[in-house]
mmCIF file as Biopython writes it, N, C-alpha, C and O atoms, coordinates in Angstrom:
data_model
#
loop_
_atom_site.group_PDB
_atom_site.id
_atom_site.type_symbol
_atom_site.label_atom_id
_atom_site.label_alt_id
_atom_site.label_comp_id
_atom_site.label_asym_id
_atom_site.label_entity_id
_atom_site.label_seq_id
_atom_site.pdbx_PDB_ins_code
_atom_site.Cartn_x
_atom_site.Cartn_y
_atom_site.Cartn_z
_atom_site.occupancy
_atom_site.B_iso_or_equiv
_atom_site.auth_seq_id
_atom_site.auth_asym_id
_atom_site.pdbx_PDB_model_num
ATOM 1   N N  . MET A ? 1  ? 183.779 4.811  109.918 1.0 0.0 1  A 1 
ATOM 2   C CA . MET A ? 1  ? 183.123 5.901  109.149 1.0 0.0 1  A 1 
ATOM 3   C C  . MET A ? 1  ? 183.242 7.140  109.863 1.0 0.0 1  A 1 
ATOM 4   O O  . MET A ? 1  ? 183.008 7.188  111.071 1.0 0.0 1  A 1 
ATOM 5   N N  . THR A ? 2  ? 183.611 8.203  109.160 1.0 0.0 2  A 1 
ATOM 6   C CA . THR A ? 2  ? 183.776 9.508  109.780 1.0 0.0 2  A 1 
ATOM 7   C C  . THR A ? 2  ? 182.497 10.206 109.933 1.0 0.0 2  A 1 
ATOM 8   O O  . THR A ? 2  ? 181.682 10.279 109.014 1.0 0.0 2  A 1 
ATOM 9   N N  . LYS A ? 3  ? 182.309 10.753 111.169 1.0 0.0 3  A 1 
ATOM 10  C CA . LYS A ? 3  ? 181.098 11.567 111.439 1.0 0.0 3  A 1 
ATOM 11  C C  . LYS A ? 3  ? 181.516 13.057 111.733 1.0 0.0 3  A 1 
ATOM 12  O O  . LYS A ? 3  ? 182.646 13.312 112.150 1.0 0.0 3  A 1 
ATOM 13  N N  . PHE A ? 4  ? 180.672 13.931 111.527 1.0 0.0 4  A 1 
ATOM 14  C CA . PHE A ? 4  ? 180.824 15.261 111.718 1.0 0.0 4  A 1 
ATOM 15  C C  . PHE A ? 4  ? 179.741 15.763 112.693 1.0 0.0 4  A 1 
ATOM 16  O O  . PHE A ? 4  ? 178.586 15.337 112.656 1.0 0.0 4  A 1 
ATOM 17  N N  . ARG A ? 5  ? 180.158 16.651 113.532 1.0 0.0 5  A 1 
ATOM 18  C CA . ARG A ? 5  ? 179.191 17.299 114.553 1.0 0.0 5  A 1 
ATOM 19  C C  . ARG A ? 5  ? 178.934 18.633 114.155 1.0 0.0 5  A 1 
ATOM 20  O O  . ARG A ? 5  ? 179.876 19.343 113.801 1.0 0.0 5  A 1 
ATOM 21  N N  . ARG A ? 6  ? 177.662 19.100 114.172 1.0 0.0 6  A 1 
ATOM 22  C CA . ARG A ? 6  ? 177.359 20.484 113.814 1.0 0.0 6  A 1 
ATOM 23  C C  . ARG A ? 6  ? 176.699 21.098 115.109 1.0 0.0 6  A 1 
ATOM 24  O O  . ARG A ? 6  ? 175.708 20.592 115.635 1.0 0.0 6  A 1 
ATOM 25  N N  . ILE A ? 7  ? 177.298 22.172 115.556 1.0 0.0 7  A 1 
ATOM 26  C CA . ILE A ? 7  ? 176.793 22.864 116.761 1.0 0.0 7  A 1 
ATOM 27  C C  . ILE A ? 7  ? 176.329 24.191 116.327 1.0 0.0 7  A 1 
ATOM 28  O O  . ILE A ? 7  ? 177.097 24.959 115.747 1.0 0.0 7  A 1 
ATOM 29  N N  . ILE A ? 8  ? 175.061 24.504 116.591 1.0 0.0 8  A 1 
ATOM 30  C CA . ILE A ? 8  ? 174.490 25.783 116.175 1.0 0.0 8  A 1 
ATOM 31  C C  . ILE A ? 8  ? 174.260 26.606 117.439 1.0 0.0 8  A 1 
ATOM 32  O O  . ILE A ? 8  ? 173.623 26.113 118.370 1.0 0.0 8  A 1 
ATOM 33  N N  . ASN A ? 9  ? 174.730 27.775 117.503 1.0 0.0 9  A 1 
ATOM 34  C CA . ASN A ? 9  ? 174.630 28.681 118.705 1.0 0.0 9  A 1 
ATOM 35  C C  . ASN A ? 9  ? 173.756 29.814 118.287 1.0 0.0 9  A 1 
ATOM 36  O O  . ASN A ? 9  ? 173.901 30.362 117.194 1.0 0.0 9  A 1 
ATOM 37  N N  . GLY A ? 10 ? 172.832 30.173 119.169 1.0 0.0 10 A 1 
ATOM 38  C CA . GLY A ? 10 ? 172.006 31.324 118.970 1.0 0.0 10 A 1 
ATOM 39  C C  . GLY A ? 10 ? 171.102 31.582 120.033 1.0 0.0 10 A 1 
ATOM 40  O O  . GLY A ? 10 ? 171.377 31.162 121.157 1.0 0.0 10 A 1 
ATOM 41  N N  . GLU A ? 11 ? 169.967 32.275 119.804 1.0 0.0 11 A 1 
ATOM 42  C CA . GLU A ? 11 ? 169.013 32.762 120.797 1.0 0.0 11 A 1 
ATOM 43  C C  . GLU A ? 11 ? 167.610 32.583 120.264 1.0 0.0 11 A 1 
ATOM 44  O O  . GLU A ? 11 ? 167.394 32.586 119.052 1.0 0.0 11 A 1 
ATOM 45  N N  . CYS A ? 12 ? 166.640 32.425 121.178 1.0 0.0 12 A 1 
ATOM 46  C CA . CYS A ? 12 ? 165.276 32.342 120.747 1.0 0.0 12 A 1 
ATOM 47  C C  . CYS A ? 12 ? 164.289 32.663 121.956 1.0 0.0 12 A 1 
ATOM 48  O O  . CYS A ? 12 ? 164.696 32.632 123.117 1.0 0.0 12 A 1 
ATOM 49  N N  . SER A ? 13 ? 163.171 32.926 121.678 1.0 0.0 13 A 1 
ATOM 50  C CA . SER A ? 13 ? 162.039 32.959 122.709 1.0 0.0 13 A 1 
ATOM 51  C C  . SER A ? 13 ? 161.230 31.684 122.652 1.0 0.0 13 A 1 
ATOM 52  O O  . SER A ? 13 ? 160.950 31.226 121.545 1.0 0.0 13 A 1 
ATOM 53  N N  . PHE A ? 14 ? 160.853 31.107 123.695 1.0 0.0 14 A 1 
ATOM 54  C CA . PHE A ? 14 ? 160.020 29.847 123.685 1.0 0.0 14 A 1 
ATOM 55  C C  . PHE A ? 14 ? 158.905 30.006 124.658 1.0 0.0 14 A 1 
ATOM 56  O O  . PHE A ? 14 ? 158.917 30.795 125.602 1.0 0.0 14 A 1 
ATOM 57  N N  . GLN A ? 15 ? 157.912 29.165 124.338 1.0 0.0 15 A 1 
ATOM 58  C CA . GLN A ? 15 ? 156.802 29.039 125.276 1.0 0.0 15 A 1 
ATOM 59  C C  . GLN A ? 15 ? 156.500 27.478 125.380 1.0 0.0 15 A 1 
ATOM 60  O O  . GLN A ? 15 ? 156.261 26.781 124.394 1.0 0.0 15 A 1 
ATOM 61  N N  . LEU A ? 16 ? 156.537 27.031 126.637 1.0 0.0 16 A 1 
ATOM 62  C CA . LEU A ? 16 ? 156.169 25.638 126.946 1.0 0.0 16 A 1 
ATOM 63  C C  . LEU A ? 16 ? 154.800 25.607 127.487 1.0 0.0 16 A 1 
ATOM 64  O O  . LEU A ? 16 ? 154.438 26.437 128.321 1.0 0.0 16 A 1 
ATOM 65  N N  . ILE A ? 17 ? 153.994 24.640 127.025 1.0 0.0 17 A 1 
ATOM 66  C CA . ILE A ? 17 ? 152.609 24.470 127.480 1.0 0.0 17 A 1 
ATOM 67  C C  . ILE A ? 17 ? 152.545 23.089 128.020 1.0 0.0 17 A 1 
ATOM 68  O O  . ILE A ? 17 ? 152.840 22.109 127.336 1.0 0.0 17 A 1 
ATOM 69  N N  . GLU A ? 18 ? 152.129 23.020 129.343 1.0 0.0 18 A 1 
ATOM 70  C CA . GLU A ? 18 ? 152.070 21.858 130.156 1.0 0.0 18 A 1 
ATOM 71  C C  . GLU A ? 18 ? 150.633 21.611 130.708 1.0 0.0 18 A 1 
ATOM 72  O O  . GLU A ? 18 ? 149.913 22.581 130.943 1.0 0.0 18 A 1 
ATOM 73  N N  . LEU A ? 19 ? 150.206 20.368 130.916 1.0 0.0 19 A 1 
ATOM 74  C CA . LEU A ? 19 ? 148.991 20.090 131.584 1.0 0.0 19 A 1 
ATOM 75  C C  . LEU A ? 19 ? 149.140 19.548 132.904 1.0 0.0 19 A 1 
ATOM 76  O O  . LEU A ? 19 ? 150.027 18.707 133.049 1.0 0.0 19 A 1 
ATOM 77  N N  . PHE A ? 20 ? 148.394 19.891 133.961 1.0 0.0 20 A 1 
ATOM 78  C CA . PHE A ? 20 ? 148.508 19.404 135.308 1.0 0.0 20 A 1 
ATOM 79  C C  . PHE A ? 20 ? 147.141 18.975 135.775 1.0 0.0 20 A 1 
ATOM 80  O O  . PHE A ? 20 ? 146.109 19.314 135.196 1.0 0.0 20 A 1 
ATOM 81  N N  . ASP A ? 21 ? 147.181 18.218 136.844 1.0 0.0 21 A 1 
ATOM 82  C CA . ASP A ? 21 ? 145.883 17.718 137.468 1.0 0.0 21 A 1 
ATOM 83  C C  . ASP A ? 21 ? 145.169 18.733 138.218 1.0 0.0 21 A 1 
ATOM 84  O O  . ASP A ? 21 ? 143.939 18.704 138.272 1.0 0.0 21 A 1 
ATOM 85  N N  . ASP A ? 22 ? 145.896 19.688 138.839 1.0 0.0 22 A 1 
ATOM 86  C CA . ASP A ? 22 ? 145.248 20.731 139.663 1.0 0.0 22 A 1 
ATOM 87  C C  . ASP A ? 22 ? 146.018 22.041 139.544 1.0 0.0 22 A 1 
ATOM 88  O O  . ASP A ? 22 ? 147.139 22.059 139.034 1.0 0.0 22 A 1 
ATOM 89  N N  . ALA A ? 23 ? 145.442 23.102 139.999 1.0 0.0 23 A 1 
ATOM 90  C CA . ALA A ? 23 ? 146.021 24.409 139.842 1.0 0.0 23 A 1 
ATOM 91  C C  . ALA A ? 23 ? 147.221 24.644 140.785 1.0 0.0 23 A 1 
ATOM 92  O O  . ALA A ? 23 ? 148.143 25.402 140.484 1.0 0.0 23 A 1 
ATOM 93  N N  . GLU A ? 24 ? 147.161 23.953 141.943 1.0 0.0 24 A 1 
ATOM 94  C CA . GLU A ? 24 ? 148.339 24.117 142.907 1.0 0.0 24 A 1 
ATOM 95  C C  . GLU A ? 24 ? 149.607 23.492 142.286 1.0 0.0 24 A 1 
ATOM 96  O O  . GLU A ? 24 ? 150.670 24.100 142.408 1.0 0.0 24 A 1 
ATOM 97  N N  . LYS A ? 25 ? 149.564 22.398 141.672 1.0 0.0 25 A 1 
ATOM 98  C CA . LYS A ? 25 ? 150.694 21.714 141.036 1.0 0.0 25 A 1 
ATOM 99  C C  . LYS A ? 25 ? 151.124 22.706 139.881 1.0 0.0 25 A 1 
ATOM 100 O O  . LYS A ? 25 ? 152.307 23.028 139.765 1.0 0.0 25 A 1 
ATOM 101 N N  . ALA A ? 26 ? 150.248 23.135 139.120 1.0 0.0 26 A 1 
ATOM 102 C CA . ALA A ? 26 ? 150.648 24.114 137.983 1.0 0.0 26 A 1 
ATOM 103 C C  . ALA A ? 26 ? 151.232 25.412 138.459 1.0 0.0 26 A 1 
ATOM 104 O O  . ALA A ? 26 ? 152.028 26.013 137.738 1.0 0.0 26 A 1 
ATOM 105 N N  . ALA A ? 27 ? 150.879 25.877 139.638 1.0 0.0 27 A 1 
ATOM 106 C CA . ALA A ? 27 ? 151.389 27.187 140.082 1.0 0.0 27 A 1 
ATOM 107 C C  . ALA A ? 27 ? 152.783 27.013 140.636 1.0 0.0 27 A 1 
ATOM 108 O O  . ALA A ? 27 ? 153.549 27.976 140.663 1.0 0.0 27 A 1 
ATOM 109 N N  . ASN A ? 28 ? 153.145 25.816 141.083 1.0 0.0 28 A 1 
ATOM 110 C CA . ASN A ? 28 ? 154.558 25.566 141.599 1.0 0.0 28 A 1 
ATOM 111 C C  . ASN A ? 28 ? 155.454 25.281 140.412 1.0 0.0 28 A 1 
ATOM 112 O O  . ASN A ? 28 ? 155.275 24.287 139.708 1.0 0.0 28 A 1 
ATOM 113 N N  . THR A ? 29 ? 156.440 26.180 140.190 1.0 0.0 29 A 1 
ATOM 114 C CA . THR A ? 29 ? 157.328 26.062 139.043 1.0 0.0 29 A 1 
ATOM 115 C C  . THR A ? 29 ? 158.262 24.866 139.175 1.0 0.0 29 A 1 
ATOM 116 O O  . THR A ? 29 ? 158.881 24.506 138.174 1.0 0.0 29 A 1 
ATOM 117 N N  . LYS A ? 30 ? 158.412 24.227 140.320 1.0 0.0 30 A 1 
ATOM 118 C CA . LYS A ? 30 ? 159.289 23.116 140.498 1.0 0.0 30 A 1 
ATOM 119 C C  . LYS A ? 30 ? 158.696 21.850 139.927 1.0 0.0 30 A 1 
ATOM 120 O O  . LYS A ? 30 ? 159.433 20.911 139.628 1.0 0.0 30 A 1 
ATOM 121 N N  . ASN A ? 31 ? 157.328 21.793 139.759 1.0 0.0 31 A 1 
ATOM 122 C CA . ASN A ? 31 ? 156.649 20.650 139.213 1.0 0.0 31 A 1 
ATOM 123 C C  . ASN A ? 31 ? 156.739 20.606 137.747 1.0 0.0 31 A 1 
ATOM 124 O O  . ASN A ? 31 ? 156.769 21.645 137.087 1.0 0.0 31 A 1 
ATOM 125 N N  . GLU A ? 32 ? 156.786 19.360 137.180 1.0 0.0 32 A 1 
ATOM 126 C CA . GLU A ? 32 ? 156.799 19.123 135.741 1.0 0.0 32 A 1 
ATOM 127 C C  . GLU A ? 32 ? 155.507 18.490 135.315 1.0 0.0 32 A 1 
ATOM 128 O O  . GLU A ? 32 ? 155.183 17.402 135.791 1.0 0.0 32 A 1 
ATOM 129 N N  . GLY A ? 33 ? 154.783 19.091 134.478 1.0 0.0 33 A 1 
ATOM 130 C CA . GLY A ? 33 ? 153.561 18.513 133.952 1.0 0.0 33 A 1 
ATOM 131 C C  . GLY A ? 33 ? 153.675 17.734 132.677 1.0 0.0 33 A 1 
ATOM 132 O O  . GLY A ? 33 ? 154.787 17.435 132.241 1.0 0.0 33 A 1 
ATOM 133 N N  . GLU A ? 34 ? 152.607 17.405 132.082 1.0 0.0 34 A 1 
ATOM 134 C CA . GLU A ? 34 ? 152.691 16.711 130.747 1.0 0.0 34 A 1 
ATOM 135 C C  . GLU A ? 34 ? 152.873 17.801 129.660 1.0 0.0 34 A 1 
ATOM 136 O O  . GLU A ? 34 ? 152.025 18.658 129.411 1.0 0.0 34 A 1 
ATOM 137 N N  . LEU A ? 35 ? 154.080 17.675 129.036 1.0 0.0 35 A 1 
ATOM 138 C CA . LEU A ? 35 ? 154.341 18.647 127.937 1.0 0.0 35 A 1 
ATOM 139 C C  . LEU A ? 35 ? 153.463 18.423 126.763 1.0 0.0 35 A 1 
ATOM 140 O O  . LEU A ? 35 ? 153.463 17.351 126.158 1.0 0.0 35 A 1 
ATOM 141 N N  . VAL A ? 36 ? 152.657 19.506 126.414 1.0 0.0 36 A 1 
ATOM 142 C CA . VAL A ? 36 ? 151.721 19.396 125.333 1.0 0.0 36 A 1 
ATOM 143 C C  . VAL A ? 36 ? 152.258 20.128 124.130 1.0 0.0 36 A 1 
ATOM 144 O O  . VAL A ? 36 ? 152.039 19.637 123.022 1.0 0.0 36 A 1 
ATOM 145 N N  . GLU A ? 37 ? 152.957 21.283 124.233 1.0 0.0 37 A 1 
ATOM 146 C CA . GLU A ? 37 ? 153.339 21.985 123.171 1.0 0.0 37 A 1 
ATOM 147 C C  . GLU A ? 37 ? 154.543 22.881 123.416 1.0 0.0 37 A 1 
ATOM 148 O O  . GLU A ? 37 ? 154.638 23.405 124.526 1.0 0.0 37 A 1 
ATOM 149 N N  . CYS A ? 38 ? 155.432 23.100 122.532 1.0 0.0 38 A 1 
ATOM 150 C CA . CYS A ? 38 ? 156.609 23.984 122.617 1.0 0.0 38 A 1 
ATOM 151 C C  . CYS A ? 38 ? 156.628 24.874 121.437 1.0 0.0 38 A 1 
ATOM 152 O O  . CYS A ? 38 ? 156.796 24.390 120.318 1.0 0.0 38 A 1 
ATOM 153 N N  . LYS A ? 39 ? 156.461 26.192 121.619 1.0 0.0 39 A 1 
ATOM 154 C CA . LYS A ? 39 ? 156.541 27.110 120.567 1.0 0.0 39 A 1 
ATOM 155 C C  . LYS A ? 39 ? 157.942 27.854 120.588 1.0 0.0 39 A 1 
ATOM 156 O O  . LYS A ? 39 ? 158.393 28.314 121.636 1.0 0.0 39 A 1 
ATOM 157 N N  . ILE A ? 40 ? 158.548 27.939 119.478 1.0 0.0 40 A 1 
ATOM 158 C CA . ILE A ? 40 ? 159.891 28.586 119.386 1.0 0.0 40 A 1 
ATOM 159 C C  . ILE A ? 40 ? 159.679 29.865 118.407 1.0 0.0 40 A 1 
ATOM 160 O O  . ILE A ? 40 ? 159.246 29.730 117.262 1.0 0.0 40 A 1 
ATOM 161 N N  . GLN A ? 41 ? 160.006 31.045 118.938 1.0 0.0 41 A 1 
ATOM 162 C CA . GLN A ? 41 ? 159.843 32.275 118.098 1.0 0.0 41 A 1 
ATOM 163 C C  . GLN A ? 41 ? 161.243 33.107 118.164 1.0 0.0 41 A 1 
ATOM 164 O O  . GLN A ? 41 ? 162.130 32.905 118.993 1.0 0.0 41 A 1 
ATOM 165 N N  . ASN A ? 42 ? 161.264 34.006 117.209 1.0 0.0 42 A 1 
ATOM 166 C CA . ASN A ? 42 ? 162.458 34.877 117.161 1.0 0.0 42 A 1 
ATOM 167 C C  . ASN A ? 42 ? 163.717 34.113 117.124 1.0 0.0 42 A 1 
ATOM 168 O O  . ASN A ? 42 ? 164.677 34.518 117.779 1.0 0.0 42 A 1 
ATOM 169 N N  . LEU A ? 43 ? 163.796 33.017 116.397 1.0 0.0 43 A 1 
ATOM 170 C CA . LEU A ? 43 ? 165.095 32.257 116.313 1.0 0.0 43 A 1 
ATOM 171 C C  . LEU A ? 43 ? 166.167 33.036 115.582 1.0 0.0 43 A 1 
ATOM 172 O O  . LEU A ? 43 ? 165.995 33.518 114.462 1.0 0.0 43 A 1 
ATOM 173 N N  . ARG A ? 44 ? 167.299 33.131 116.296 1.0 0.0 44 A 1 
ATOM 174 C CA . ARG A ? 44 ? 168.434 33.943 115.650 1.0 0.0 44 A 1 
ATOM 175 C C  . ARG A ? 44 ? 169.674 33.022 115.783 1.0 0.0 44 A 1 
ATOM 176 O O  . ARG A ? 44 ? 169.996 32.656 116.914 1.0 0.0 44 A 1 
ATOM 177 N N  . VAL A ? 45 ? 170.377 32.630 114.725 1.0 0.0 45 A 1 
ATOM 178 C CA . VAL A ? 45 ? 171.472 31.879 114.642 1.0 0.0 45 A 1 
ATOM 179 C C  . VAL A ? 45 ? 172.711 32.783 114.680 1.0 0.0 45 A 1 
ATOM 180 O O  . VAL A ? 45 ? 172.872 33.583 113.759 1.0 0.0 45 A 1 
ATOM 181 N N  . ASP A ? 46 ? 173.549 32.713 115.630 1.0 0.0 46 A 1 
ATOM 182 C CA . ASP A ? 46 ? 174.705 33.545 115.826 1.0 0.0 46 A 1 
ATOM 183 C C  . ASP A ? 46 ? 175.861 33.013 115.026 1.0 0.0 46 A 1 
ATOM 184 O O  . ASP A ? 46 ? 176.479 33.737 114.245 1.0 0.0 46 A 1 
ATOM 185 N N  . PHE A ? 47 ? 176.152 31.741 115.221 1.0 0.0 47 A 1 
ATOM 186 C CA . PHE A ? 47 ? 177.224 31.008 114.407 1.0 0.0 47 A 1 
ATOM 187 C C  . PHE A ? 47 ? 177.001 29.504 114.515 1.0 0.0 47 A 1 
ATOM 188 O O  . PHE A ? 47 ? 176.311 28.989 115.395 1.0 0.0 47 A 1 
ATOM 189 N N  . THR A ? 48 ? 177.639 28.841 113.553 1.0 0.0 48 A 1 
ATOM 190 C CA . THR A ? 48 ? 177.613 27.426 113.394 1.0 0.0 48 A 1 
ATOM 191 C C  . THR A ? 48 ? 178.985 26.898 113.386 1.0 0.0 48 A 1 
ATOM 192 O O  . THR A ? 48 ? 179.833 27.473 112.704 1.0 0.0 48 A 1 
ATOM 193 N N  . LYS A ? 49 ? 179.301 25.801 114.115 1.0 0.0 49 A 1 
ATOM 194 C CA . LYS A ? 49 ? 180.630 25.191 114.162 1.0 0.0 49 A 1 
ATOM 195 C C  . LYS A ? 49 ? 180.541 23.739 113.813 1.0 0.0 49 A 1 
ATOM 196 O O  . LYS A ? 49 ? 179.699 23.016 114.346 1.0 0.0 49 A 1 
ATOM 197 N N  . VAL A ? 50 ? 181.447 23.275 112.875 1.0 0.0 50 A 1 
ATOM 198 C CA . VAL A ? 50 ? 181.403 22.006 112.491 1.0 0.0 50 A 1 
ATOM 199 C C  . VAL A ? 50 ? 182.794 21.319 112.851 1.0 0.0 50 A 1 
ATOM 200 O O  . VAL A ? 50 ? 183.877 21.791 112.504 1.0 0.0 50 A 1 
ATOM 201 N N  . THR A ? 51 ? 182.641 20.182 113.567 1.0 0.0 51 A 1 
ATOM 202 C CA . THR A ? 51 ? 183.902 19.496 114.057 1.0 0.0 51 A 1 
ATOM 203 C C  . THR A ? 51 ? 183.880 18.125 113.527 1.0 0.0 51 A 1 
ATOM 204 O O  . THR A ? 51 ? 182.811 17.615 113.190 1.0 0.0 51 A 1 
ATOM 205 N N  . LYS A ? 52 ? 185.006 17.495 113.435 1.0 0.0 52 A 1 
ATOM 206 C CA . LYS A ? 52 ? 185.128 16.106 112.949 1.0 0.0 52 A 1 
ATOM 207 C C  . LYS A ? 52 ? 185.075 15.180 114.276 1.0 0.0 52 A 1 
ATOM 208 O O  . LYS A ? 52 ? 185.796 15.404 115.248 1.0 0.0 52 A 1 
ATOM 209 N N  . GLU A ? 53 ? 184.252 14.240 114.220 1.0 0.0 53 A 1 
ATOM 210 C CA . GLU A ? 53 ? 184.220 13.304 115.370 1.0 0.0 53 A 1 
ATOM 211 C C  . GLU A ? 53 ? 185.341 12.301 115.350 1.0 0.0 53 A 1 
ATOM 212 O O  . GLU A ? 53 ? 185.660 11.815 114.265 1.0 0.0 53 A 1 
ATOM 213 N N  . LYS A ? 54 ? 185.926 11.971 116.374 1.0 0.0 54 A 1 
ATOM 214 C CA . LYS A ? 54 ? 186.973 10.988 116.386 1.0 0.0 54 A 1 
ATOM 215 C C  . LYS A ? 54 ? 186.348 9.600  116.539 1.0 0.0 54 A 1 
ATOM 216 O O  . LYS A ? 54 ? 185.507 9.399  117.415 1.0 0.0 54 A 1 
ATOM 217 N N  . ASP A ? 55 ? 186.754 8.626  115.689 1.0 0.0 55 A 1 
ATOM 218 C CA . ASP A ? 55 ? 186.207 7.293  115.858 1.0 0.0 55 A 1 
ATOM 219 C C  . ASP A ? 55 ? 186.883 6.669  117.110 1.0 0.0 55 A 1 
ATOM 220 O O  . ASP A ? 55 ? 187.785 7.262  117.700 1.0 0.0 55 A 1 
ATOM 221 N N  . GLU A ? 56 ? 186.424 5.464  117.492 1.0 0.0 56 A 1 
ATOM 222 C CA . GLU A ? 56 ? 186.932 4.806  118.654 1.0 0.0 56 A 1 
ATOM 223 C C  . GLU A ? 56 ? 188.350 4.521  118.603 1.0 0.0 56 A 1 
ATOM 224 O O  . GLU A ? 56 ? 189.004 4.642  119.639 1.0 0.0 56 A 1 
ATOM 225 N N  . LYS A ? 57 ? 188.947 4.130  117.447 1.0 0.0 57 A 1 
ATOM 226 C CA . LYS A ? 57 ? 190.394 3.842  117.296 1.0 0.0 57 A 1 
ATOM 227 C C  . LYS A ? 57 ? 191.174 5.092  117.482 1.0 0.0 57 A 1 
ATOM 228 O O  . LYS A ? 57 ? 192.167 5.101  118.210 1.0 0.0 57 A 1 
ATOM 229 N N  . GLN A ? 58 ? 190.727 6.232  116.799 1.0 0.0 58 A 1 
ATOM 230 C CA . GLN A ? 58 ? 191.471 7.441  116.951 1.0 0.0 58 A 1 
ATOM 231 C C  . GLN A ? 58 ? 191.470 7.905  118.439 1.0 0.0 58 A 1 
ATOM 232 O O  . GLN A ? 58 ? 192.493 8.369  118.941 1.0 0.0 58 A 1 
ATOM 233 N N  . GLN A ? 59 ? 190.339 7.777  119.117 1.0 0.0 59 A 1 
ATOM 234 C CA . GLN A ? 59 ? 190.275 8.262  120.482 1.0 0.0 59 A 1 
ATOM 235 C C  . GLN A ? 59 ? 191.152 7.408  121.375 1.0 0.0 59 A 1 
ATOM 236 O O  . GLN A ? 59 ? 191.751 8.003  122.270 1.0 0.0 59 A 1 
ATOM 237 N N  . GLN A ? 60 ? 191.310 6.120  121.263 1.0 0.0 60 A 1 
ATOM 238 C CA . GLN A ? 60 ? 192.142 5.365  122.016 1.0 0.0 60 A 1 
ATOM 239 C C  . GLN A ? 60 ? 193.589 5.756  121.855 1.0 0.0 60 A 1 
ATOM 240 O O  . GLN A ? 60 ? 194.320 5.909  122.833 1.0 0.0 60 A 1 
ATOM 241 N N  . SER A ? 61 ? 194.013 5.923  120.556 1.0 0.0 61 A 1 
ATOM 242 C CA . SER A ? 61 ? 195.430 6.279  120.363 1.0 0.0 61 A 1 
ATOM 243 C C  . SER A ? 61 ? 195.759 7.669  120.905 1.0 0.0 61 A 1 
ATOM 244 O O  . SER A ? 61 ? 196.838 7.934  121.436 1.0 0.0 61 A 1 
ATOM 245 N N  . SER A ? 62 ? 194.704 8.589  120.729 1.0 0.0 62 A 1 
ATOM 246 C CA . SER A ? 62 ? 194.892 9.832  121.334 1.0 0.0 62 A 1 
ATOM 247 C C  . SER A ? 62 ? 194.962 9.881  122.839 1.0 0.0 62 A 1 
ATOM 248 O O  . SER A ? 62 ? 195.707 10.682 123.403 1.0 0.0 62 A 1 
ATOM 249 N N  . ASP A ? 63 ? 194.235 9.079  123.462 1.0 0.0 63 A 1 
ATOM 250 C CA . ASP A ? 63 ? 194.280 8.928  124.895 1.0 0.0 63 A 1 
ATOM 251 C C  . ASP A ? 63 ? 195.639 8.335  125.336 1.0 0.0 63 A 1 
ATOM 252 O O  . ASP A ? 63 ? 196.167 8.745  126.370 1.0 0.0 63 A 1 
ATOM 253 N N  . LEU A ? 64 ? 196.230 7.357  124.559 1.0 0.0 64 A 1 
ATOM 254 C CA . LEU A ? 64 ? 197.527 6.843  124.839 1.0 0.0 64 A 1 
ATOM 255 C C  . LEU A ? 64 ? 198.676 7.845  124.778 1.0 0.0 64 A 1 
ATOM 256 O O  . LEU A ? 64 ? 199.577 7.865  125.617 1.0 0.0 64 A 1 
ATOM 257 N N  . ARG A ? 65 ? 198.592 8.689  123.722 1.0 0.0 65 A 1 
ATOM 258 C CA . ARG A ? 65 ? 199.590 9.703  123.452 1.0 0.0 65 A 1 
ATOM 259 C C  . ARG A ? 65 ? 199.534 10.752 124.647 1.0 0.0 65 A 1 
ATOM 260 O O  . ARG A ? 65 ? 200.567 11.231 125.113 1.0 0.0 65 A 1 
ATOM 261 N N  . GLN A ? 66 ? 198.350 11.058 125.083 1.0 0.0 66 A 1 
ATOM 262 C CA . GLN A ? 66 ? 198.241 11.997 126.212 1.0 0.0 66 A 1 
ATOM 263 C C  . GLN A ? 66 ? 198.805 11.420 127.415 1.0 0.0 66 A 1 
ATOM 264 O O  . GLN A ? 66 ? 199.460 12.133 128.175 1.0 0.0 66 A 1 
ATOM 265 N N  . ALA A ? 67 ? 198.596 10.103 127.672 1.0 0.0 67 A 1 
ATOM 266 C CA . ALA A ? 67 ? 199.096 9.457  128.855 1.0 0.0 67 A 1 
ATOM 267 C C  . ALA A ? 67 ? 200.621 9.403  128.760 1.0 0.0 67 A 1 
ATOM 268 O O  . ALA A ? 67 ? 201.278 9.522  129.794 1.0 0.0 67 A 1 
ATOM 269 N N  . GLU A ? 68 ? 201.218 9.232  127.584 1.0 0.0 68 A 1 
ATOM 270 C CA . GLU A ? 68 ? 202.595 9.107  127.475 1.0 0.0 68 A 1 
ATOM 271 C C  . GLU A ? 68 ? 203.184 10.445 127.744 1.0 0.0 68 A 1 
ATOM 272 O O  . GLU A ? 68 ? 204.244 10.493 128.367 1.0 0.0 68 A 1 
ATOM 273 N N  . LYS A ? 69 ? 202.607 11.539 127.340 1.0 0.0 69 A 1 
ATOM 274 C CA . LYS A ? 69 ? 203.151 13.004 127.533 1.0 0.0 69 A 1 
ATOM 275 C C  . LYS A ? 69 ? 203.166 13.257 129.022 1.0 0.0 69 A 1 
ATOM 276 O O  . LYS A ? 69 ? 204.049 13.969 129.502 1.0 0.0 69 A 1 
ATOM 277 N N  . ARG A ? 70 ? 202.196 12.687 129.804 1.0 0.0 70 A 1 
ATOM 278 C CA . ARG A ? 70 ? 202.129 12.993 131.236 1.0 0.0 70 A 1 
ATOM 279 C C  . ARG A ? 70 ? 203.309 12.232 131.981 1.0 0.0 70 A 1 
ATOM 280 O O  . ARG A ? 70 ? 203.755 12.676 133.039 1.0 0.0 70 A 1 
ATOM 281 N N  . LEU A ? 71 ? 203.765 11.153 131.436 1.0 0.0 71 A 1 
ATOM 282 C CA . LEU A ? 71 ? 204.958 10.318 132.073 1.0 0.0 71 A 1 
ATOM 283 C C  . LEU A ? 71 ? 206.233 10.928 131.910 1.0 0.0 71 A 1 
ATOM 284 O O  . LEU A ? 71 ? 207.241 10.381 132.358 1.0 0.0 71 A 1 
#
């Protein structure tokens, strides 16, 4: 079965809201808390690209052809 991959490129502003056990953990940006909410605003899509996925048989034959070219 043929599959297609859609890649959307763009920009946005976001806000992540996390919960922590204490203020010291929350103040350290290296710590990860319990994610409660993610708000996305000002979403702008620059461009979209669609590509055809290679199935496993196509990928194997492509790999073999590339290996033969190197020899």
